[in-house]
mmCIF file of the N, C-alpha and C atoms, coordinates in Angstrom:
data_MODEL
# 
_entry.id   MODEL 
# 
loop_
_atom_site.group_PDB 
_atom_site.id 
_atom_site.type_symbol 
_atom_site.label_atom_id 
_atom_site.label_alt_id 
_atom_site.label_comp_id 
_atom_site.label_asym_id 
_atom_site.label_entity_id 
_atom_site.label_seq_id 
_atom_site.pdbx_PDB_ins_code 
_atom_site.Cartn_x 
_atom_site.Cartn_y 
_atom_site.Cartn_z 
_atom_site.occupancy 
_atom_site.B_iso_or_equiv 
_atom_site.pdbx_formal_charge 
_atom_site.auth_seq_id 
_atom_site.auth_comp_id 
_atom_site.auth_asym_id 
_atom_site.auth_atom_id 
_atom_site.pdbx_PDB_model_num 
ATOM 1   N N  . UNK A 1 1  ? 13.825  33.896 -5.374  1.00 0.00 ? 1  UNK A N  1 
ATOM 2   C CA . UNK A 1 1  ? 14.660  33.919 -4.211  1.00 0.00 ? 1  UNK A CA 1 
ATOM 3   C C  . UNK A 1 1  ? 14.036  34.741 -3.097  1.00 0.00 ? 1  UNK A C  1 
ATOM 4   N N  . UNK A 1 2  ? 13.343  35.815 -3.444  1.00 0.00 ? 2  UNK A N  1 
ATOM 5   C CA . UNK A 1 2  ? 12.751  36.648 -2.417  1.00 0.00 ? 2  UNK A CA 1 
ATOM 6   C C  . UNK A 1 2  ? 11.519  36.005 -1.793  1.00 0.00 ? 2  UNK A C  1 
ATOM 7   N N  . UNK A 1 3  ? 10.940  35.021 -2.460  1.00 0.00 ? 3  UNK A N  1 
ATOM 8   C CA . UNK A 1 3  ? 9.791   34.302 -1.921  1.00 0.00 ? 3  UNK A CA 1 
ATOM 9   C C  . UNK A 1 3  ? 10.196  33.068 -1.136  1.00 0.00 ? 3  UNK A C  1 
ATOM 10  N N  . UNK A 1 4  ? 11.480  32.932 -0.867  1.00 0.00 ? 4  UNK A N  1 
ATOM 11  C CA . UNK A 1 4  ? 11.995  31.744 -0.201  1.00 0.00 ? 4  UNK A CA 1 
ATOM 12  C C  . UNK A 1 4  ? 11.372  31.544 1.170   1.00 0.00 ? 4  UNK A C  1 
ATOM 13  N N  . UNK A 1 5  ? 11.217  32.609 1.939   1.00 0.00 ? 5  UNK A N  1 
ATOM 14  C CA . UNK A 1 5  ? 10.693  32.499 3.292   1.00 0.00 ? 5  UNK A CA 1 
ATOM 15  C C  . UNK A 1 5  ? 9.244   32.961 3.392   1.00 0.00 ? 5  UNK A C  1 
ATOM 16  N N  . UNK A 1 6  ? 8.592   33.087 2.270   1.00 0.00 ? 6  UNK A N  1 
ATOM 17  C CA . UNK A 1 6  ? 7.204   33.519 2.240   1.00 0.00 ? 6  UNK A CA 1 
ATOM 18  C C  . UNK A 1 6  ? 6.328   32.414 2.813   1.00 0.00 ? 6  UNK A C  1 
ATOM 19  N N  . UNK A 1 7  ? 5.442   32.768 3.706   1.00 0.00 ? 7  UNK A N  1 
ATOM 20  C CA . UNK A 1 7  ? 4.529   31.815 4.313   1.00 0.00 ? 7  UNK A CA 1 
ATOM 21  C C  . UNK A 1 7  ? 3.413   31.494 3.321   1.00 0.00 ? 7  UNK A C  1 
ATOM 22  N N  . UNK A 1 8  ? 3.087   30.218 3.207   1.00 0.00 ? 8  UNK A N  1 
ATOM 23  C CA . UNK A 1 8  ? 2.044   29.804 2.273   1.00 0.00 ? 8  UNK A CA 1 
ATOM 24  C C  . UNK A 1 8  ? 0.673   30.105 2.863   1.00 0.00 ? 8  UNK A C  1 
ATOM 25  N N  . UNK A 1 9  ? -0.241  30.483 1.974   1.00 0.00 ? 9  UNK A N  1 
ATOM 26  C CA . UNK A 1 9  ? -1.603  30.756 2.414   1.00 0.00 ? 9  UNK A CA 1 
ATOM 27  C C  . UNK A 1 9  ? -2.320  29.438 2.671   1.00 0.00 ? 9  UNK A C  1 
ATOM 28  N N  . UNK A 1 10 ? -3.450  29.546 3.322   1.00 0.00 ? 10 UNK A N  1 
ATOM 29  C CA . UNK A 1 10 ? -4.236  28.348 3.642   1.00 0.00 ? 10 UNK A CA 1 
ATOM 30  C C  . UNK A 1 10 ? -4.679  27.647 2.356   1.00 0.00 ? 10 UNK A C  1 
ATOM 31  N N  . UNK A 1 11 ? -5.046  28.434 1.343   1.00 0.00 ? 11 UNK A N  1 
ATOM 32  C CA . UNK A 1 11 ? -5.474  27.836 0.079   1.00 0.00 ? 11 UNK A CA 1 
ATOM 33  C C  . UNK A 1 11 ? -4.335  27.082 -0.605  1.00 0.00 ? 11 UNK A C  1 
ATOM 34  N N  . UNK A 1 12 ? -3.117  27.630 -0.543  1.00 0.00 ? 12 UNK A N  1 
ATOM 35  C CA . UNK A 1 12 ? -1.972  26.946 -1.144  1.00 0.00 ? 12 UNK A CA 1 
ATOM 36  C C  . UNK A 1 12 ? -1.694  25.620 -0.441  1.00 0.00 ? 12 UNK A C  1 
ATOM 37  N N  . UNK A 1 13 ? -1.808  25.609 0.875   1.00 0.00 ? 13 UNK A N  1 
ATOM 38  C CA . UNK A 1 13 ? -1.593  24.377 1.636   1.00 0.00 ? 13 UNK A CA 1 
ATOM 39  C C  . UNK A 1 13 ? -2.648  23.343 1.277   1.00 0.00 ? 13 UNK A C  1 
ATOM 40  N N  . UNK A 1 14 ? -3.898  23.781 1.166   1.00 0.00 ? 14 UNK A N  1 
ATOM 41  C CA . UNK A 1 14 ? -4.979  22.862 0.806   1.00 0.00 ? 14 UNK A CA 1 
ATOM 42  C C  . UNK A 1 14 ? -4.798  22.315 -0.612  1.00 0.00 ? 14 UNK A C  1 
ATOM 43  N N  . UNK A 1 15 ? -4.314  23.147 -1.528  1.00 0.00 ? 15 UNK A N  1 
ATOM 44  C CA . UNK A 1 15 ? -4.090  22.682 -2.898  1.00 0.00 ? 15 UNK A CA 1 
ATOM 45  C C  . UNK A 1 15 ? -2.972  21.639 -2.949  1.00 0.00 ? 15 UNK A C  1 
ATOM 46  N N  . UNK A 1 16 ? -1.934  21.807 -2.133  1.00 0.00 ? 16 UNK A N  1 
ATOM 47  C CA . UNK A 1 16 ? -0.858  20.820 -2.077  1.00 0.00 ? 16 UNK A CA 1 
ATOM 48  C C  . UNK A 1 16 ? -1.396  19.499 -1.543  1.00 0.00 ? 16 UNK A C  1 
ATOM 49  N N  . UNK A 1 17 ? -2.230  19.560 -0.494  1.00 0.00 ? 17 UNK A N  1 
ATOM 50  C CA . UNK A 1 17 ? -2.827  18.347 0.054   1.00 0.00 ? 17 UNK A CA 1 
ATOM 51  C C  . UNK A 1 17 ? -3.737  17.683 -0.971  1.00 0.00 ? 17 UNK A C  1 
ATOM 52  N N  . UNK A 1 18 ? -4.500  18.501 -1.718  1.00 0.00 ? 18 UNK A N  1 
ATOM 53  C CA . UNK A 1 18 ? -5.389  17.973 -2.752  1.00 0.00 ? 18 UNK A CA 1 
ATOM 54  C C  . UNK A 1 18 ? -4.594  17.224 -3.818  1.00 0.00 ? 18 UNK A C  1 
ATOM 55  N N  . UNK A 1 19 ? -3.502  17.824 -4.248  1.00 0.00 ? 19 UNK A N  1 
ATOM 56  C CA . UNK A 1 19 ? -2.674  17.202 -5.275  1.00 0.00 ? 19 UNK A CA 1 
ATOM 57  C C  . UNK A 1 19 ? -2.122  15.859 -4.792  1.00 0.00 ? 19 UNK A C  1 
ATOM 58  N N  . UNK A 1 20 ? -1.655  15.812 -3.547  1.00 0.00 ? 20 UNK A N  1 
ATOM 59  C CA . UNK A 1 20 ? -1.126  14.564 -2.996  1.00 0.00 ? 20 UNK A CA 1 
ATOM 60  C C  . UNK A 1 20 ? -2.201  13.487 -2.919  1.00 0.00 ? 20 UNK A C  1 
ATOM 61  N N  . UNK A 1 21 ? -3.408  13.880 -2.488  1.00 0.00 ? 21 UNK A N  1 
ATOM 62  C CA . UNK A 1 21 ? -4.503  12.915 -2.408  1.00 0.00 ? 21 UNK A CA 1 
ATOM 63  C C  . UNK A 1 21 ? -4.876  12.375 -3.783  1.00 0.00 ? 21 UNK A C  1 
ATOM 64  N N  . UNK A 1 22 ? -4.905  13.236 -4.776  1.00 0.00 ? 22 UNK A N  1 
ATOM 65  C CA . UNK A 1 22 ? -5.265  12.786 -6.124  1.00 0.00 ? 22 UNK A CA 1 
ATOM 66  C C  . UNK A 1 22 ? -4.192  11.866 -6.704  1.00 0.00 ? 22 UNK A C  1 
ATOM 67  N N  . UNK A 1 23 ? -2.920  12.152 -6.428  1.00 0.00 ? 23 UNK A N  1 
ATOM 68  C CA . UNK A 1 23 ? -1.849  11.270 -6.900  1.00 0.00 ? 23 UNK A CA 1 
ATOM 69  C C  . UNK A 1 23 ? -1.948  9.899  -6.242  1.00 0.00 ? 23 UNK A C  1 
ATOM 70  N N  . UNK A 1 24 ? -2.244  9.892  -4.944  1.00 0.00 ? 24 UNK A N  1 
ATOM 71  C CA . UNK A 1 24 ? -2.376  8.620  -4.238  1.00 0.00 ? 24 UNK A CA 1 
ATOM 72  C C  . UNK A 1 24 ? -3.606  7.861  -4.727  1.00 0.00 ? 24 UNK A C  1 
ATOM 73  N N  . UNK A 1 25 ? -4.698  8.577  -4.999  1.00 0.00 ? 25 UNK A N  1 
ATOM 74  C CA . UNK A 1 25 ? -5.907  7.941  -5.516  1.00 0.00 ? 25 UNK A CA 1 
ATOM 75  C C  . UNK A 1 25 ? -5.626  7.299  -6.871  1.00 0.00 ? 25 UNK A C  1 
ATOM 76  N N  . UNK A 1 26 ? -4.857  7.967  -7.706  1.00 0.00 ? 26 UNK A N  1 
ATOM 77  C CA . UNK A 1 26 ? -4.511  7.405  -9.017  1.00 0.00 ? 26 UNK A CA 1 
ATOM 78  C C  . UNK A 1 26 ? -3.692  6.128  -8.856  1.00 0.00 ? 26 UNK A C  1 
ATOM 79  N N  . UNK A 1 27 ? -2.725  6.170  -7.938  1.00 0.00 ? 27 UNK A N  1 
ATOM 80  C CA . UNK A 1 27 ? -1.893  4.993  -7.694  1.00 0.00 ? 27 UNK A CA 1 
ATOM 81  C C  . UNK A 1 27 ? -2.745  3.835  -7.160  1.00 0.00 ? 27 UNK A C  1 
ATOM 82  N N  . UNK A 1 28 ? -3.671  4.143  -6.247  1.00 0.00 ? 28 UNK A N  1 
ATOM 83  C CA . UNK A 1 28 ? -4.520  3.106  -5.662  1.00 0.00 ? 28 UNK A CA 1 
ATOM 84  C C  . UNK A 1 28 ? -5.552  2.577  -6.648  1.00 0.00 ? 28 UNK A C  1 
ATOM 85  N N  . UNK A 1 29 ? -5.902  3.357  -7.657  1.00 0.00 ? 29 UNK A N  1 
ATOM 86  C CA . UNK A 1 29 ? -6.921  2.927  -8.614  1.00 0.00 ? 29 UNK A CA 1 
ATOM 87  C C  . UNK A 1 29 ? -6.496  1.663  -9.361  1.00 0.00 ? 29 UNK A C  1 
ATOM 88  N N  . UNK A 1 30 ? -5.202  1.434  -9.427  1.00 0.00 ? 30 UNK A N  1 
ATOM 89  C CA . UNK A 1 30 ? -4.699  0.244  -10.101 1.00 0.00 ? 30 UNK A CA 1 
ATOM 90  C C  . UNK A 1 30 ? -4.675  -0.970 -9.169  1.00 0.00 ? 30 UNK A C  1 
ATOM 91  N N  . UNK A 1 31 ? -4.746  -0.717 -7.857  1.00 0.00 ? 31 UNK A N  1 
ATOM 92  C CA . UNK A 1 31 ? -4.606  -1.783 -6.875  1.00 0.00 ? 31 UNK A CA 1 
ATOM 93  C C  . UNK A 1 31 ? -5.927  -2.074 -6.166  1.00 0.00 ? 31 UNK A C  1 
ATOM 94  N N  . UNK A 1 32 ? -6.527  -1.018 -5.597  1.00 0.00 ? 32 UNK A N  1 
ATOM 95  C CA . UNK A 1 32 ? -7.723  -1.181 -4.787  1.00 0.00 ? 32 UNK A CA 1 
ATOM 96  C C  . UNK A 1 32 ? -8.677  -0.023 -5.068  1.00 0.00 ? 32 UNK A C  1 
ATOM 97  N N  . UNK A 1 33 ? -9.714  -0.321 -5.796  1.00 0.00 ? 33 UNK A N  1 
ATOM 98  C CA . UNK A 1 33 ? -10.639 0.722  -6.244  1.00 0.00 ? 33 UNK A CA 1 
ATOM 99  C C  . UNK A 1 33 ? -11.376 1.379  -5.078  1.00 0.00 ? 33 UNK A C  1 
ATOM 100 N N  . UNK A 1 34 ? -11.718 0.627  -4.041  1.00 0.00 ? 34 UNK A N  1 
ATOM 101 C CA . UNK A 1 34 ? -12.459 1.183  -2.900  1.00 0.00 ? 34 UNK A CA 1 
ATOM 102 C C  . UNK A 1 34 ? -11.617 2.229  -2.169  1.00 0.00 ? 34 UNK A C  1 
ATOM 103 N N  . UNK A 1 35 ? -10.352 1.946  -1.944  1.00 0.00 ? 35 UNK A N  1 
ATOM 104 C CA . UNK A 1 35 ? -9.472  2.912  -1.289  1.00 0.00 ? 35 UNK A CA 1 
ATOM 105 C C  . UNK A 1 35 ? -9.264  4.141  -2.171  1.00 0.00 ? 35 UNK A C  1 
ATOM 106 N N  . UNK A 1 36 ? -9.194  3.932  -3.467  1.00 0.00 ? 36 UNK A N  1 
ATOM 107 C CA . UNK A 1 36 ? -9.053  5.039  -4.401  1.00 0.00 ? 36 UNK A CA 1 
ATOM 108 C C  . UNK A 1 36 ? -10.265 5.970  -4.313  1.00 0.00 ? 36 UNK A C  1 
ATOM 109 N N  . UNK A 1 37 ? -11.452 5.394  -4.269  1.00 0.00 ? 37 UNK A N  1 
ATOM 110 C CA . UNK A 1 37 ? -12.668 6.199  -4.152  1.00 0.00 ? 37 UNK A CA 1 
ATOM 111 C C  . UNK A 1 37 ? -12.689 6.981  -2.846  1.00 0.00 ? 37 UNK A C  1 
ATOM 112 N N  . UNK A 1 38 ? -12.169 6.378  -1.786  1.00 0.00 ? 38 UNK A N  1 
ATOM 113 C CA . UNK A 1 38 ? -12.094 7.058  -0.497  1.00 0.00 ? 38 UNK A CA 1 
ATOM 114 C C  . UNK A 1 38 ? -11.172 8.274  -0.579  1.00 0.00 ? 38 UNK A C  1 
ATOM 115 N N  . UNK A 1 39 ? -10.034 8.130  -1.237  1.00 0.00 ? 39 UNK A N  1 
ATOM 116 C CA . UNK A 1 39 ? -9.093  9.242  -1.389  1.00 0.00 ? 39 UNK A CA 1 
ATOM 117 C C  . UNK A 1 39 ? -9.696  10.355 -2.238  1.00 0.00 ? 39 UNK A C  1 
ATOM 118 N N  . UNK A 1 40 ? -10.436 9.980  -3.264  1.00 0.00 ? 40 UNK A N  1 
ATOM 119 C CA . UNK A 1 40 ? -11.086 10.982 -4.111  1.00 0.00 ? 40 UNK A CA 1 
ATOM 120 C C  . UNK A 1 40 ? -12.132 11.755 -3.311  1.00 0.00 ? 40 UNK A C  1 
ATOM 121 N N  . UNK A 1 41 ? -12.858 11.061 -2.432  1.00 0.00 ? 41 UNK A N  1 
ATOM 122 C CA . UNK A 1 41 ? -13.846 11.723 -1.586  1.00 0.00 ? 41 UNK A CA 1 
ATOM 123 C C  . UNK A 1 41 ? -13.166 12.724 -0.650  1.00 0.00 ? 41 UNK A C  1 
ATOM 124 N N  . UNK A 1 42 ? -12.024 12.345 -0.073  1.00 0.00 ? 42 UNK A N  1 
ATOM 125 C CA . UNK A 1 42 ? -11.271 13.265 0.786   1.00 0.00 ? 42 UNK A CA 1 
ATOM 126 C C  . UNK A 1 42 ? -10.817 14.487 -0.014  1.00 0.00 ? 42 UNK A C  1 
ATOM 127 N N  . UNK A 1 43 ? -10.350 14.258 -1.227  1.00 0.00 ? 43 UNK A N  1 
ATOM 128 C CA . UNK A 1 43 ? -9.892  15.363 -2.075  1.00 0.00 ? 43 UNK A CA 1 
ATOM 129 C C  . UNK A 1 43 ? -11.043 16.307 -2.403  1.00 0.00 ? 43 UNK A C  1 
ATOM 130 N N  . UNK A 1 44 ? -12.227 15.758 -2.644  1.00 0.00 ? 44 UNK A N  1 
ATOM 131 C CA . UNK A 1 44 ? -13.383 16.599 -2.935  1.00 0.00 ? 44 UNK A CA 1 
ATOM 132 C C  . UNK A 1 44 ? -13.775 17.450 -1.736  1.00 0.00 ? 44 UNK A C  1 
ATOM 133 N N  . UNK A 1 45 ? -13.612 16.911 -0.528  1.00 0.00 ? 45 UNK A N  1 
ATOM 134 C CA . UNK A 1 45 ? -13.881 17.694 0.678   1.00 0.00 ? 45 UNK A CA 1 
ATOM 135 C C  . UNK A 1 45 ? -12.902 18.868 0.782   1.00 0.00 ? 45 UNK A C  1 
ATOM 136 N N  . UNK A 1 46 ? -11.653 18.632 0.423   1.00 0.00 ? 46 UNK A N  1 
ATOM 137 C CA . UNK A 1 46 ? -10.665 19.712 0.446   1.00 0.00 ? 46 UNK A CA 1 
ATOM 138 C C  . UNK A 1 46 ? -11.027 20.813 -0.549  1.00 0.00 ? 46 UNK A C  1 
ATOM 139 N N  . UNK A 1 47 ? -11.486 20.410 -1.726  1.00 0.00 ? 47 UNK A N  1 
ATOM 140 C CA . UNK A 1 47 ? -11.887 21.395 -2.739  1.00 0.00 ? 47 UNK A CA 1 
ATOM 141 C C  . UNK A 1 47 ? -13.037 22.248 -2.219  1.00 0.00 ? 47 UNK A C  1 
ATOM 142 N N  . UNK A 1 48 ? -13.993 21.627 -1.527  1.00 0.00 ? 48 UNK A N  1 
ATOM 143 C CA . UNK A 1 48 ? -15.092 22.390 -0.961  1.00 0.00 ? 48 UNK A CA 1 
ATOM 144 C C  . UNK A 1 48 ? -14.572 23.390 0.074   1.00 0.00 ? 48 UNK A C  1 
ATOM 145 N N  . UNK A 1 49 ? -13.569 22.984 0.867   1.00 0.00 ? 49 UNK A N  1 
ATOM 146 C CA . UNK A 1 49 ? -12.967 23.890 1.841   1.00 0.00 ? 49 UNK A CA 1 
ATOM 147 C C  . UNK A 1 49 ? -12.276 25.060 1.162   1.00 0.00 ? 49 UNK A C  1 
ATOM 148 N N  . UNK A 1 50 ? -11.616 24.789 0.050   1.00 0.00 ? 50 UNK A N  1 
ATOM 149 C CA . UNK A 1 50 ? -10.946 25.855 -0.701  1.00 0.00 ? 50 UNK A CA 1 
ATOM 150 C C  . UNK A 1 50 ? -11.990 26.835 -1.241  1.00 0.00 ? 50 UNK A C  1 
ATOM 151 N N  . UNK A 1 51 ? -13.083 26.299 -1.777  1.00 0.00 ? 51 UNK A N  1 
ATOM 152 C CA . UNK A 1 51 ? -14.132 27.167 -2.321  1.00 0.00 ? 51 UNK A CA 1 
ATOM 153 C C  . UNK A 1 51 ? -14.748 28.045 -1.228  1.00 0.00 ? 51 UNK A C  1 
ATOM 154 N N  . UNK A 1 52 ? -14.892 27.500 -0.031  1.00 0.00 ? 52 UNK A N  1 
ATOM 155 C CA . UNK A 1 52 ? -15.468 28.283 1.055   1.00 0.00 ? 52 UNK A CA 1 
ATOM 156 C C  . UNK A 1 52 ? -14.516 29.387 1.505   1.00 0.00 ? 52 UNK A C  1 
ATOM 157 N N  . UNK A 1 53 ? -13.212 29.129 1.437   1.00 0.00 ? 53 UNK A N  1 
ATOM 158 C CA . UNK A 1 53 ? -12.241 30.145 1.840   1.00 0.00 ? 53 UNK A CA 1 
ATOM 159 C C  . UNK A 1 53 ? -12.191 31.307 0.870   1.00 0.00 ? 53 UNK A C  1 
ATOM 160 N N  . UNK A 1 54 ? -12.512 31.057 -0.397  1.00 0.00 ? 54 UNK A N  1 
ATOM 161 C CA . UNK A 1 54 ? -12.458 32.113 -1.402  1.00 0.00 ? 54 UNK A CA 1 
ATOM 162 C C  . UNK A 1 54 ? -13.580 33.119 -1.202  1.00 0.00 ? 54 UNK A C  1 
ATOM 163 N N  . UNK A 1 55 ? -14.680 32.671 -0.646  1.00 0.00 ? 55 UNK A N  1 
ATOM 164 C CA . UNK A 1 55 ? -15.842 33.563 -0.498  1.00 0.00 ? 55 UNK A CA 1 
ATOM 165 C C  . UNK A 1 55 ? -15.702 34.502 0.649   1.00 0.00 ? 55 UNK A C  1 
# 
């Protein structure tokens, strides 16, 4: 309850975006493999951004 109004860090926001991209990539993998690969590439770019923020 005390964390209700806590502002999310940049890494937390990026992790949420990463999770959404991976879920969409999984859904697309059953329909269109090329679009799925594109979403996975976007997710990998986000992971690289997260790694750079940690340093």
